N, C-alpha and C positions, 0 to 999 in steps of 0.2 A: 621430468615434466613437472608441472606446480600442479597435480592432482592431490597433493597432499596438504595438510594445515599447514601455511604461513602467514604468520602473523604480520609478515610485512607485505603480502600480496592483497590477499579480497578473502571476503568471506566465504564469495562462492567464485571456486577456481575452474579455470579451461583446464584440460591437461592437453599440452602441447603433443605430448607424445602418444595420445590414444590412436593407434595404426587403425584402427577401425572406422575412423572418421566421425564417430558420433560426439556427444557430449557427455563432457565426465564432470564431476565436481563434488564440491562438500556442503554441505548445509547446515548451519548451527543455528540452535534456536536460543532465544534469550530464555534465561529459566524464571520465568515470572510469569504472571495473569498479565493477557493483553491489556486488561483494564481494570482500575481498583475503584474502592467507592469514593475516596477522597484524594484529594489532590496533595496531602500530607501524607498519605500511605505511597503516594507514588514518588515522592519525595524521599520516603525509606527507600524504597526498593531501587530507587537509581542510585542509592550510596551502597548499595553490596559489590563487595567485589565482583563476586561472580558475572553482576551485570552490568557493572562499571567494564570489565573487558569484553562482553560480548556488543556493548555500546560503540566501544572504541575500535573494534574489529568491524562492525558494521558501516564505520564512516570510512573505512578503506576499502570495502567491496566495490567493484568495476560492475555487478552484474545483477540485477532485481528481478523476479518474476512475481507480478503482483494478482490479484483479482480486482475487477472494479465492481463495487455494490453499490446497487440504487436505494431510493429513500422510499422505502413501502413496508408497510406492516409485516410483508412477506420476506425483507432483505436478510441475510443471514445475520449481520448485526444484531437484529432485535431479535430474530429466533434465537439465539444463544443467549438473550438476556443479558446481553452489554449496555442496550439501549432501553431507555423505558418509553413505552408510547407518549408521554408526556415530551420527553426530551424530543423524540422524533418530529412531533407537532412542531415544536420551536424551530428545529432544523427546518423544517417543510416553509415556517414564515419567514426565516431568514434567507429563504430562497435556495437551500441546500437541495441540489440533484443529484449528489453521488459520491461516494467515500473512497478512498484508497487507504488501506492501515489505519483505517477507524478514524478518518481525519475528511471531515465533511469540505465541500467547495460550493461555490454555486456554478451558473451555466458558463461562465467565463473562463473558471477553472481558479477561482479567488478562494483561499481556503477561508473558511469562514473562522469568526473568534468567538470559540465556542469553549466553556470551562471543561468540555469532555476531553477535549485533547490534551487537557494537562492531567488527566488521570491516567492516561495511555501510558503503556511501557513500553517503546520503540523507537524509530528513527523517525523524523519529520517527512512530511512527504516532499519539501521542497530539497531534499537530501536527493529524492530519485533523479531530479535533474544535470546530476553530475554523475551518474551512473547510467549504463546502457539497459534501460526497466523495459520489459517485456510485458504489457499487461495482456491479460487473457478474462473476456467477456463478451455477451453477446445475446440476443434477443431484443423483442421491442420494451420490453419494460425496463431495459437499460440504456436504452439509448440516449438519454440526457447524460446520463452519468458517464456515458462513454464520449461524448461529444465533449462535458466538461473536462473531462481528463486529456481529451486531444488539446483543447485550446488552453488549459493551463501547462501544457508542455511537460506533462509528468511521462511521456512515454517515449522511447525509439519507435516501439514495434507495439501492434496491436495483434492480438489473435482473434479473430472473431468469426461469424459466420456469413454466408455470402449476403442473405437478404440484411444483414447490419449494417454489413461494409455499406452496400447500396444505399440504403437510409442515410448512411453518414455521410457520401459521398454527396446526396441532394442536399443535404441541410448546408453544406459550405463552410465555411469558416464563421 
């Protein structure tokens, strides 16, 4: 099977030999903060061999499971103090509706050009388009964020609640 770490296969691998029929895989984390204070700090982190190895491995992955964040003061990204209220206000001014992997996009799913994105340690949301990406989110407060993620074609599958699904269907493309 492919349930063991194989550099040439993927970051998250599915076991072909799992007789139980379930999903098995390995998850590897990038050994760094999610967001750093300056672009220079991000550049230094990205030159670290352990981080470079994980970034290279991430480029090879076939599957990703991501959350979809909203643009509100209650958003996880804000609550974890990765984003200031001033940055949040600027994102709203730029018509940001949601984020995936800390990268914000507008209602059309277009990634915003933000200095914040250059301070993140991780893969670009554009990379998700080459993977089988499962998005997980729900609730009226995330409706615009989910719709933008779908319009941006970042997701292959959305896991959500029935009410959110019905609202999305009524929104159309």
